[in-house]
C-alpha positions in Angstrom: 9.7 -5.4 2.9 11.4 -3.9 6.0 9.9 -5.1 9.1 9.2 -3.7 12.3 12.5 -3.9 13.6 14.2 -2.3 11.3 11.2 0.4 11.1 12.0 1.1 14.8 15.7 1.0 14.4 15.1 4.0 12.2 13.2 5.9 14.7 16.3 6.0 17.0 17.9 8.9 15.1 19.2 12.1 16.1 17.1 15.5 16.6 15.5 16.6 13.6 17.0 19.5 11.8 13.8 22.3 13.0 16.5 24.9 13.6 16.7 25.5 9.9 13.0 25.4 9.7 12.8 27.9 12.2 15.5 30.1 10.6 13.8 29.9 7.2 11.0 31.7 9.3 8.5 31.0 6.5 7.6 27.5 6.2 4.8 27.2 5.7 3.5 30.9 4.6 0.5 29.1 2.5 -1.6 26.5 2.2 0.1 23.1 1.3 -1.6 20.3 -1.1 -1.1 16.4 -0.9 -2.1 15.1 -4.5 -3.6 12.1 -4.4 -3.5 9.8 -7.6 -6.7 7.9 -7.5 -10.3 9.1 -7.2 -11.9 10.2 -3.8 -13.2 7.4 -1.3 -10.3 5.3 -1.6 -7.5 4.3 0.8 -4.9 6.9 -0.3 -7.8 9.5 -0.2 -8.5 8.6 3.4 -5.2 8.6 4.7 -4.6 11.5 2.9 -7.3 13.5 4.3 -6.9 12.3 7.7 -3.4 13.3 8.1 -3.8 16.6 6.3 -6.3 17.4 8.8 -3.6 17.1 11.6 -0.7 18.6 9.6 -3.4 21.4 9.1 -3.5 21.6 12.8 -0.2 21.7 13.5 1.1 23.7 10.7 -1.4 26.6 10.7 -2.4 26.3 7.1 -4.8 24.5 5.3 -3.8 21.0 3.4 -5.8 20.6 0.6 -6.5 17.5 -1.1 -5.9 17.6 -5.1 -7.7 14.6 -6.6 -5.5 13.6 -10.2 -6.5 9.7 -11.1 -5.4 8.3 -14.0 -2.6 5.1 -15.6 -3.0 3.6 -11.9 -1.9 6.8 -10.2 0.9 8.0 -12.5 -0.8 10.7 -13.9 -1.1 11.9 -10.2 2.6 10.9 -9.6 4.0 12.6 -12.5 2.2 16.1 -11.7 3.8 15.9 -8.2 7.1 15.3 -9.6 7.3 18.5 -11.8 5.9 20.4 -8.7 8.1 23.3 -7.1 10.4 21.6 -4.5 9.1 23.8 -1.7 7.6 21.4 0.6 4.1 22.6 -0.4 3.2 20.0 -2.7 3.4 16.3 -1.5 2.2 12.9 -3.1 0.6 10.3 -1.1 2.1 7.5 -2.4 1.5 3.7 -2.3 3.5 0.3 -3.4 1.5 0.7 -7.1 2.8 4.3 -7.7 6.1 4.2 -6.3 7.3 0.1 -6.7 4.9 -1.8 -9.1 4.5 0.9 -11.7 8.1 1.2 -13.0 7.5 -2.5 -14.2 4.3 -1.8 -15.8 4.8 1.6 -17.7 7.4 1.7 -19.9 7.5 5.2 -20.3 6.7 6.6 -17.0 7.1 9.8 -16.5 9.1 9.7 -13.1 11.5 7.8 -11.4 9.9 6.6 -7.6 13.6 7.3 -6.5 15.1 10.1 -8.4 11.9 12.1 -8.7 10.8 12.4 -5.1 12.1 12.9 -1.8 10.9 10.4 0.8 8.7 12.2 3.6 6.8 10.1 5.8 5.7 6.2 5.6 1.9 6.8 6.8 0.4 3.3 6.8 0.4 -0.2 5.8 -2.9 -2.4 4.9 -2.7 -5.9 5.2 -4.2 -8.3 2.1 -6.6 -11.2 3.2 -6.6 -14.4 1.1 -10.3 -15.2 0.8 -12.0 -17.9 -1.0 -15.8 -18.4 -1.6 -17.5 -21.0 0.9 -17.9 -23.3 -1.8 -14.4 -24.0 -2.2 -13.1 -27.1 -0.3 -10.1 -25.3 1.2 -9.9 -24.6 4.7 -6.6 -23.7 5.2 -3.7 -22.5 2.6 -2.0 -25.6 2.4 -5.5 -27.0 1.3 -6.1 -24.5 -1.3 -2.7 -24.9 -2.9 -3.0 -28.8 -2.8 -6.2 -28.0 -4.6 -4.5 -25.5 -7.0 -1.8 -28.0 -7.8 -4.0 -30.9 -8.2 -6.4 -29.2 -11.1 -3.7 -26.3 -12.5 -6.2 -23.1 -13.6 -9.3 -25.0 -12.3 -9.6 -22.1 -9.8 -10.4 -18.4 -10.7 -9.0 -15.3 -8.6 -10.4 -12.1 -9.5 -8.2 -8.5 -9.0 -9.5 -5.0 -9.3 -7.7 -5.1 -12.9 -4.3 -5.6 -14.2 -1.5 -4.6 -12.8 -3.6 -4.0 -9.3 -2.0 -4.7 -5.9 -4.7 -7.7 -5.8 -3.4 -9.1 -8.9 0.2 -8.8 -8.1 0.7 -9.7 -4.6 -1.7 -13.5 -6.3 0.9 -13.5 -8.6 3.5 -13.1 -6.0 1.9 -16.2 -4.0 1.5 -18.0 -7.3 5.4 -17.7 -8.2 6.5 -18.5 -4.5 4.3 -21.8 -4.4 4.6 -22.9 -7.7 0.9 -23.0 -8.6 -1.4 -22.1 -11.1 -4.7 -19.9 -10.9 -6.7 -18.2 -13.8 -6.6 -14.3 -13.1 -9.9 -12.5 -14.0 -9.4 -8.6 -14.0 -12.1 -6.3 -13.1 -12.6 -2.5 -13.1 -12.2 -2.1 -9.7 -12.3 -4.0 -6.3 -15.8 -4.1 -5.7 -17.2 -5.9 -8.9 -14.6 -8.3 -8.0 -15.9 -9.0 -4.5 -19.7 -9.0 -6.1 -18.3 -12.0 -8.3 -16.3 -13.6 -5.7 -19.8 -13.8 -3.4 -22.0 -14.8 -6.4 -19.3 -17.8 -7.1 -17.9 -16.6 -10.5 -14.2 -16.3 -9.3 -13.3 -18.8 -6.2 -10.4 -17.0 -4.9 -9.4 -13.2 -4.0 -6.0 -11.5 -2.5 -6.8 -8.1 -1.5 -7.3 -5.4 1.0 -8.9 -6.0 4.5 -11.5 -3.3 4.4 -13.2 -4.8 1.5 -13.3 -8.3 2.9 -14.1 -8.0 6.5 -17.4 -7.3 6.7 -18.3 -10.6 4.4 -15.7 -12.9 6.5 -17.3 -11.5 9.5 -20.8 -12.7 8.2 -19.4 -16.0 7.1 -19.8 -15.1 3.6 -16.5 -15.6 2.6 -13.9 -17.7 4.2 -9.9 -15.9 5.3 -7.3 -18.1 4.6 -4.3 -16.1 5.6 -3.3 -12.8 5.6 -0.1 -11.1 3.7 1.5 -9.4 7.4 4.4 -10.8 9.1 2.2 -11.2 12.0 -1.4 -12.2 12.4 -3.7 -9.0 12.6 -6.0 -8.4 15.7 -9.0 -7.9 13.3 -8.4 -11.7 12.5 -6.6 -13.2 15.0 -7.5 -16.5 14.3 -6.5 -16.2 10.5 -2.6 -17.4 9.9 0.3 -15.3 7.8 1.4 -17.1 4.8 4.2 -17.6 6.0 2.7 -19.6 9.0 1.4 -22.2 6.6 4.6 -24.1 6.3 4.4 -24.4 2.3 7.8 -24.3 0.7 8.5 -21.1 -1.0 6.4 -19.0 1.6 8.8 -18.6 4.3 9.2 -14.7 5.3 6.2 -13.9 2.7 5.1 -10.5 3.2 3.1 -8.5 0.4 0.8 -5.8 2.5 0.0 -2.9 0.5 1.5 0.0 1.7 1.6 4.5 1.8 3.2 7.1 2.4 4.2 10.8 1.5 6.9 12.0 -0.7 8.0 15.3 -1.9 9.4 16.4 -5.6 13.1 15.9 -5.3 15.4 18.7 -3.8 12.7 19.5 -0.9 15.0 21.3 1.4 15.8 18.9 4.3 14.8 21.0 7.2 11.4 21.1 5.6 11.2 17.3 5.0 12.4 17.2 8.5 9.4 19.4 10.0 7.1 17.6 7.7 8.1 14.2 9.7 7.9 15.3 12.5 4.4 16.3 12.2 3.4 13.1 10.2 4.5 11.0 13.2 2.9 13.0 15.7 -0.3 13.2 13.5 -0.5 9.5 13.1 -0.4 8.8 17.2 -3.6 10.8 17.5 -6.6 9.5 18.1 -8.6 11.2 15.2 -6.1 9.1 12.7 -6.1 6.0 14.5 -9.7 5.5 14.1 -9.4 6.4 10.6 -6.7 4.1 10.0 -8.6 1.3 11.8 -11.5 1.7 9.6 -9.4 1.0 6.6 -8.0 -2.0 8.5 -4.5 -0.2 8.3 -1.5 0.2 10.5 0.4 3.3 11.4 4.1 3.2 10.4 5.9 6.0 11.7 9.4 6.0 10.7 12.4 8.3 9.4 12.5 9.5 5.7 15.8 7.6 5.0 13.4 4.6 6.4 10.9 5.1 4.0 13.4 5.7 1.1 15.0 2.3 1.8 11.6 1.0 1.7 10.6 2.1 -1.7 14.2 1.2 -3.1 13.8 -2.2 -2.2 10.4 -3.0 -3.0 10.9 -1.9 -6.9 13.1 -4.9 -7.8 10.7 -7.5 -5.9 7.9 -6.4 -7.8 9.5 -6.1 -10.7 10.4 -9.9 -10.8 6.9 -10.8 -10.0 5.7 -8.3 -12.9 8.0 -10.3 -15.5 7.1 -13.5 -14.2 3.8 -13.1 -14.4 4.2 -11.7 -17.8 1.8 -8.8 -16.7 0.4 -6.4 -19.5 -2.0 -3.7 -19.0 -5.1 -3.3 -20.8 
């Protein structure tokens, strides 16, 4: 994944091509739509609504949220890819729809690179590796040693086959040469419930679902997937800090961003990018992001496009190595 230095470098670009937008004189002349390829209430939905409100204020047109769930986000993504390339339809994409799904769905109805034009990288949500407090491991190194001593004796939960929690843990397994038993659930909530109850021992997923239980002492946080420690969990080291062979440079945050159908005019993309980046600096959006455990990632469309392109082969390796198959 691209690091912050790359993002900041990407921001140091020339003036946005807003003159072209002004010359058109008509964009936007009607409401915009952000397709969220998941049900309401999840991080994609929350981020889309927060950005949508600020975009609506800036552009003088309502921004409607269209939830189109199904097939790990693929149904909504395909719908967005086939919309007119005029800037009025956007997709709130994320690591699953834009980077992992190509390896999971052999007949995917869209191509994350060819079917879309990157608009704006919105946020990243760190994953936190936690264990049930009964597990005799207080560091990641101790957990890895335990797993290697008794391969397959520790079970980890996920929100389902191919979910971010599944692929993130498989990435850790691949990099450390360990064996954990995977127990897929229908969503993150039941996985957390069984982790608290001791039916599974490990979970590596987004911070929002885990933070309250970590703070209450009901779960033990061993590591975070980010390149640096989190302000919300300053005492929890990164995976890369563990010193375990194979974890140097480890990074596996979930990320979110807006894309438009391929062929969307560059001046429209530039305007949307400028306004999204501006929205990411507003107090309202920062508050919503903080509630999701998310970090704003303002960047140019080019930087976001490079992120997408670089993530696809990385997660393809993980999916193939773990032989992940969908239900």
